[in-house]
C-alpha positions as CSV (number, residue, x, y, z in Angstrom):
1,X,19.6,-18.2,-58.6
2,X,21.2,-16.2,-55.8
3,X,19.3,-15.1,-52.7
4,X,19.2,-11.5,-54.0
5,X,17.5,-12.8,-57.2
6,X,14.8,-14.8,-55.3
7,X,11.3,-13.3,-55.2
8,X,10.4,-11.7,-51.9
9,X,7.7,-14.2,-51.1
10,X,10.2,-17.1,-51.7
11,X,12.8,-15.5,-49.5
12,X,10.2,-15.0,-46.7
13,X,9.4,-18.7,-46.9
14,X,13.0,-19.5,-45.9
15,X,12.7,-17.5,-42.7
16,X,11.4,-19.1,-39.5
17,X,7.8,-18.1,-38.9
18,X,7.1,-16.3,-35.6
19,X,5.0,-18.3,-33.2
20,X,1.5,-16.9,-33.0
21,X,-0.5,-17.1,-29.8
22,X,-3.8,-18.9,-30.1
23,X,-7.0,-17.6,-28.7
24,X,-7.0,-20.5,-26.1
25,X,-3.6,-19.5,-24.9
26,X,-4.5,-15.8,-24.6
27,X,-7.6,-16.9,-22.6
28,X,-5.3,-19.0,-20.4
29,X,-3.0,-16.0,-19.6
30,X,-6.0,-13.8,-18.8
31,X,-7.4,-16.5,-16.4
32,X,-4.0,-16.8,-14.7
33,X,-3.7,-13.0,-14.3
34,X,-7.2,-13.1,-12.6
35,X,-6.1,-16.0,-10.4
36,X,-3.1,-13.9,-9.3
37,X,-5.5,-11.2,-7.9
38,X,-7.6,-13.9,-6.3
39,X,-4.6,-15.5,-4.5
40,X,-3.3,-12.0,-3.4
41,X,-6.7,-11.3,-1.9
42,X,-6.6,-14.7,-0.2
43,X,-3.1,-13.9,1.3
44,X,-4.4,-10.6,2.5
45,X,-7.3,-12.4,4.2
46,X,-4.9,-14.8,5.9
47,X,-2.8,-11.9,7.2
48,X,-5.9,-10.2,8.5
49,X,-7.2,-13.3,10.3
50,X,-3.7,-13.9,11.8
51,X,-3.5,-10.3,13.1
52,X,-7.0,-11.0,14.6
53,X,-5.5,-13.9,16.6
54,X,-6.6,-16.9,14.4
55,X,-3.8,-19.5,14.2
56,X,-2.5,-20.7,10.8
57,X,-3.9,-24.2,11.1
58,X,-7.4,-23.0,11.8
59,X,-7.2,-20.7,8.8
60,X,-6.1,-23.6,6.6
61,X,-9.0,-25.7,7.9
62,X,-11.5,-22.9,7.3
63,X,-10.3,-22.3,3.8
64,X,-10.5,-26.1,3.1
65,X,-14.1,-26.3,4.2
66,X,-15.2,-23.3,2.2
67,X,-13.2,-24.2,-0.9
68,X,-14.4,-27.9,-0.9
69,X,-18.0,-26.7,-0.6
70,X,-17.6,-24.3,-3.5
71,X,-15.7,-26.9,-5.5
72,X,-18.5,-29.5,-5.1
73,X,-21.1,-26.9,-6.1
74,X,-19.0,-26.0,-9.2
75,X,-18.8,-29.7,-10.2
76,X,-22.6,-30.0,-9.8
77,X,-23.1,-26.8,-11.9
78,X,-20.8,-28.1,-14.7
79,X,-22.0,-31.7,-14.5
80,X,-18.4,-32.9,-13.7
81,X,-17.7,-35.9,-11.6
82,X,-15.9,-34.6,-8.5
83,X,-13.8,-37.8,-8.4
84,X,-12.4,-37.1,-11.9
85,X,-12.3,-39.3,-15.0
86,X,-12.2,-43.1,-14.8
87,X,-8.5,-43.1,-15.6
88,X,-6.1,-44.5,-13.0
89,X,-3.2,-42.4,-14.3
90,X,-5.3,-39.2,-14.1
91,X,-6.5,-40.2,-10.6
92,X,-2.9,-40.6,-9.3
93,X,-2.0,-37.1,-10.5
94,X,-5.2,-35.7,-9.1
95,X,-4.2,-37.0,-5.7
96,X,-0.7,-35.7,-6.1
97,X,-2.0,-32.3,-7.1
98,X,-4.2,-32.2,-4.1
99,X,-1.5,-33.3,-1.7
100,X,1.3,-31.0,-2.9
101,X,-1.1,-28.1,-3.3
102,X,-2.5,-28.5,0.2
103,X,0.9,-28.9,1.8
104,X,2.3,-25.9,-0.1
105,X,-0.7,-23.8,0.9
106,X,-0.3,-24.7,4.6
107,X,3.4,-23.7,4.4
108,X,2.6,-20.4,2.8
109,X,-0.1,-19.6,5.3
110,X,2.3,-20.1,8.1
111,X,4.9,-17.9,6.3
112,X,2.3,-15.1,6.0
113,X,1.7,-15.2,9.7
114,X,5.4,-15.1,10.5
115,X,6.6,-12.6,7.9
116,X,5.5,-9.4,6.3
117,X,2.9,-10.2,3.6
118,X,5.1,-8.9,0.7
119,X,8.2,-10.8,1.9
120,X,6.4,-14.1,2.3
121,X,4.8,-13.7,-1.2
122,X,8.1,-12.9,-2.9
123,X,9.9,-15.9,-1.3
124,X,6.9,-18.1,-2.2
125,X,7.1,-16.9,-5.8
126,X,10.4,-18.5,-6.4
127,X,8.0,-21.3,-7.4
128,X,8.6,-20.8,-11.1
129,X,12.3,-21.5,-10.6
130,X,11.4,-24.9,-9.0
131,X,8.6,-25.3,-11.6
132,X,11.1,-25.1,-14.4
133,X,13.3,-27.7,-12.7
134,X,10.5,-30.1,-12.0
135,X,9.0,-29.6,-15.4
136,X,12.3,-30.7,-16.9
137,X,12.1,-33.9,-14.9
138,X,8.4,-34.7,-15.1
139,X,7.3,-33.0,-18.3
140,X,10.7,-33.3,-20.2
141,X,10.9,-29.6,-20.8
142,X,14.4,-28.3,-21.5
143,X,16.5,-27.0,-18.6
144,X,20.0,-26.0,-19.6
145,X,22.9,-24.1,-18.1
146,X,21.3,-20.7,-18.8
147,X,18.1,-21.8,-16.9
148,X,20.3,-23.0,-14.0
149,X,22.0,-19.6,-13.9
150,X,18.7,-17.8,-13.8
151,X,17.5,-20.2,-11.1
152,X,20.5,-19.3,-9.0
153,X,19.9,-15.6,-9.6
154,X,16.3,-15.9,-8.6
155,X,17.1,-17.7,-5.4
156,X,19.8,-15.2,-4.5
157,X,17.1,-12.5,-4.5
158,X,15.7,-14.2,-1.4
159,X,18.7,-13.0,0.5
160,X,17.9,-9.4,-0.3
161,X,14.3,-9.9,0.7
162,X,14.9,-11.7,4.0
163,X,18.0,-9.7,4.9
164,X,19.5,-12.2,7.4
165,X,21.3,-10.7,10.3
166,X,24.5,-12.7,9.7
167,X,25.0,-10.8,6.5
168,X,23.2,-7.4,7.1
169,X,23.3,-7.0,10.8
170,X,20.6,-4.9,12.5
171,X,17.2,-6.4,13.2
172,X,16.8,-8.5,10.1
173,X,14.2,-6.2,8.5
174,X,12.3,-5.5,11.7
175,X,11.0,-9.0,12.3
176,X,12.1,-11.5,14.9
177,X,15.1,-13.3,13.4
178,X,14.0,-16.8,14.4
179,X,10.4,-16.2,13.3
180,X,11.7,-14.8,10.0
181,X,13.9,-17.8,9.4
182,X,11.0,-20.3,10.0
183,X,8.8,-18.2,7.8
184,X,11.3,-18.1,5.0
185,X,11.9,-21.9,5.2
186,X,8.1,-22.5,5.1
187,X,7.7,-20.2,2.1
188,X,10.5,-22.0,0.2
189,X,9.1,-25.5,1.0
190,X,5.7,-24.2,-0.1
191,X,7.2,-22.9,-3.3
192,X,8.7,-26.3,-4.1
193,X,5.5,-28.1,-3.2
194,X,3.4,-25.7,-5.3
195,X,5.7,-26.3,-8.3
196,X,5.1,-30.0,-8.0
197,X,1.4,-29.3,-7.8
198,X,1.5,-27.3,-11.1
199,X,3.3,-30.1,-12.8
200,X,0.7,-32.6,-11.6
201,X,-2.0,-30.4,-13.1
202,X,-0.3,-30.7,-16.5
203,X,0.3,-34.5,-16.1
204,X,-3.4,-35.0,-15.2
205,X,-4.3,-33.6,-18.6
206,X,-6.9,-31.2,-20.0
207,X,-9.6,-33.9,-19.7
208,X,-9.9,-33.2,-16.0
209,X,-12.3,-30.4,-15.3
210,X,-10.8,-27.4,-13.3
211,X,-13.5,-27.9,-10.6
212,X,-12.2,-31.4,-10.0
213,X,-8.8,-30.1,-9.1
214,X,-10.4,-27.6,-6.7
215,X,-12.3,-30.5,-5.0
216,X,-9.2,-32.6,-4.6
217,X,-7.2,-29.7,-3.2
218,X,-10.0,-29.1,-0.7
219,X,-10.3,-32.8,0.3
220,X,-6.5,-33.2,0.9
221,X,-6.3,-29.9,2.7
222,X,-9.2,-30.7,4.9
223,X,-7.9,-34.1,5.9
224,X,-4.4,-32.7,6.5
225,X,-5.4,-29.7,8.6
226,X,-8.0,-31.8,10.6
227,X,-5.3,-34.4,11.4
228,X,-2.9,-31.7,12.4
229,X,-5.4,-30.0,14.7
230,X,-6.3,-33.3,16.3
231,X,-2.6,-33.7,17.2
232,X,-2.0,-30.1,18.3
233,X,-5.3,-29.3,20.0
234,X,-8.8,-28.0,19.3
235,X,-9.7,-25.4,16.7
236,X,-10.9,-21.8,17.3
237,X,-13.6,-20.7,14.9
238,X,-13.9,-17.0,13.9
239,X,-15.9,-14.8,16.2
240,X,-17.7,-11.6,15.3
241,X,-18.9,-10.3,12.0
242,X,-15.5,-9.0,11.0
243,X,-13.7,-12.4,11.2
244,X,-16.6,-14.2,9.6
245,X,-16.7,-11.7,6.7
246,X,-12.9,-12.0,6.2
247,X,-13.3,-15.8,6.4
248,X,-16.0,-15.8,3.7
249,X,-13.8,-13.7,1.4
250,X,-10.9,-16.0,2.2
251,X,-12.8,-19.0,0.9
252,X,-14.3,-17.2,-2.1
253,X,-10.9,-15.8,-3.2
254,X,-9.2,-19.1,-2.8
255,X,-11.9,-20.9,-4.8
256,X,-11.7,-18.3,-7.6
257,X,-7.9,-18.3,-7.6
258,X,-7.7,-22.1,-7.7
259,X,-10.4,-22.5,-10.4
260,X,-8.9,-19.9,-12.7
261,X,-5.4,-21.2,-12.2
262,X,-6.2,-24.8,-12.9
263,X,-8.0,-23.9,-16.1
264,X,-5.3,-21.5,-17.2
265,X,-2.6,-24.1,-16.7
266,X,-4.4,-26.4,-19.0
267,X,-4.4,-23.8,-21.8
268,X,-0.8,-22.5,-21.6
269,X,2.7,-24.0,-21.2
270,X,3.8,-24.6,-17.6
271,X,6.8,-22.4,-17.7
272,X,5.5,-19.2,-19.4
273,X,2.1,-19.6,-17.8
274,X,3.5,-19.3,-14.3
275,X,5.1,-16.0,-15.2
276,X,1.7,-14.3,-15.2
277,X,1.4,-15.3,-11.6
278,X,4.2,-12.9,-10.7
279,X,1.5,-10.3,-10.7
280,X,0.7,-11.7,-7.3
281,X,3.9,-10.1,-6.0
282,X,2.7,-6.6,-7.2
283,X,-0.7,-7.1,-5.5
284,X,1.0,-8.4,-2.3
285,X,3.2,-5.3,-2.1
286,X,0.2,-3.1,-2.6
287,X,-1.9,-4.9,0.0
288,X,1.0,-4.9,2.5
289,X,1.6,-1.2,2.2
290,X,-1.9,0.1,1.7
291,X,-4.0,-2.3,3.9
292,X,-1.5,-3.4,6.6
293,X,0.8,-0.4,6.8
294,X,3.9,-2.6,6.3
295,X,7.1,-0.7,5.7
296,X,9.5,-1.9,3.0
297,X,13.0,-0.7,2.1
298,X,15.2,-0.7,-1.0
299,X,16.7,-4.1,-0.5
300,X,13.4,-6.0,-0.4
301,X,12.3,-4.2,-3.5
302,X,15.6,-5.0,-5.3
303,X,15.3,-8.7,-4.2
304,X,11.7,-8.9,-5.5
305,X,12.8,-7.4,-8.8
306,X,15.7,-10.0,-9.0
307,X,13.3,-12.9,-8.4
308,X,10.6,-11.6,-10.8
309,X,13.1,-10.7,-13.6
310,X,14.9,-14.0,-13.4
311,X,11.7,-16.0,-13.6
312,X,10.4,-13.8,-16.4
313,X,13.7,-14.2,-18.4
314,X,13.5,-18.0,-17.9
315,X,9.9,-18.1,-19.1
316,X,10.4,-15.8,-22.1
317,X,13.4,-17.9,-23.2
318,X,11.4,-21.1,-23.0
319,X,8.5,-19.3,-24.9
320,X,10.7,-18.2,-27.8
321,X,12.9,-21.4,-27.9
């Protein structure tokens, strides 16, 4: 019997069936989109406190205290052990997630104080590029030549965002060149550290409650920022109702962003799941322009589009593979 003579239902059985998204995966994407808004709000709070004169380390410490407190309350409400399951393997990845997440967060906070909010967020959101690389090493996800080309394309978008003087001349986008360079380096290191943290969440497994990840992030961040402040000098706490209100929103938005992200990562694949976080870039541009009056030009927008489109293309390809 030829293919033309086969019944329609028999022919259709020979075709590859399209992958259908489960309800759990859809819920995971919704959670990660909500986490993007939470993190963008958190970044805006960091920028507001920095403009008010609060140094980056103090902001990290403040967020750590608030997030750890809310994380412990969340564990209590859900009946989860804040130390995690009695599994040495999961425990190791919990510590790794807390360390890399806290270090990446501190680097990003410094970048926000040294650069325009949108630029710092865009550079930091090269994270999916590094996430794909680290996922291939740690989670054994495919990472072929096309992925490498997309990674190079995404990283090249940083040049358009940062606009280094050696290539573009002028004032390097209106920000002190040295400060911009340090901020860019911090955002890149933060992106790599964040990518390792996301892989650690996946390695720890879905048996670890999302609130436990929040607690470990808060613990490692608190220890690290406290040690750094002991070395560099005393901390300055917020003063006045404005700074305390922004600080409260800082902790709440960080807690919501972390909790929603951790749960979302447990429900969706690491590569495609991180694409939804690119909404953070959109929110950051909106906050930067509408709240802080930051000026942006054509090149930063093009660079942001290059970064976002390269990470989207990489994720869609992995999703349909």
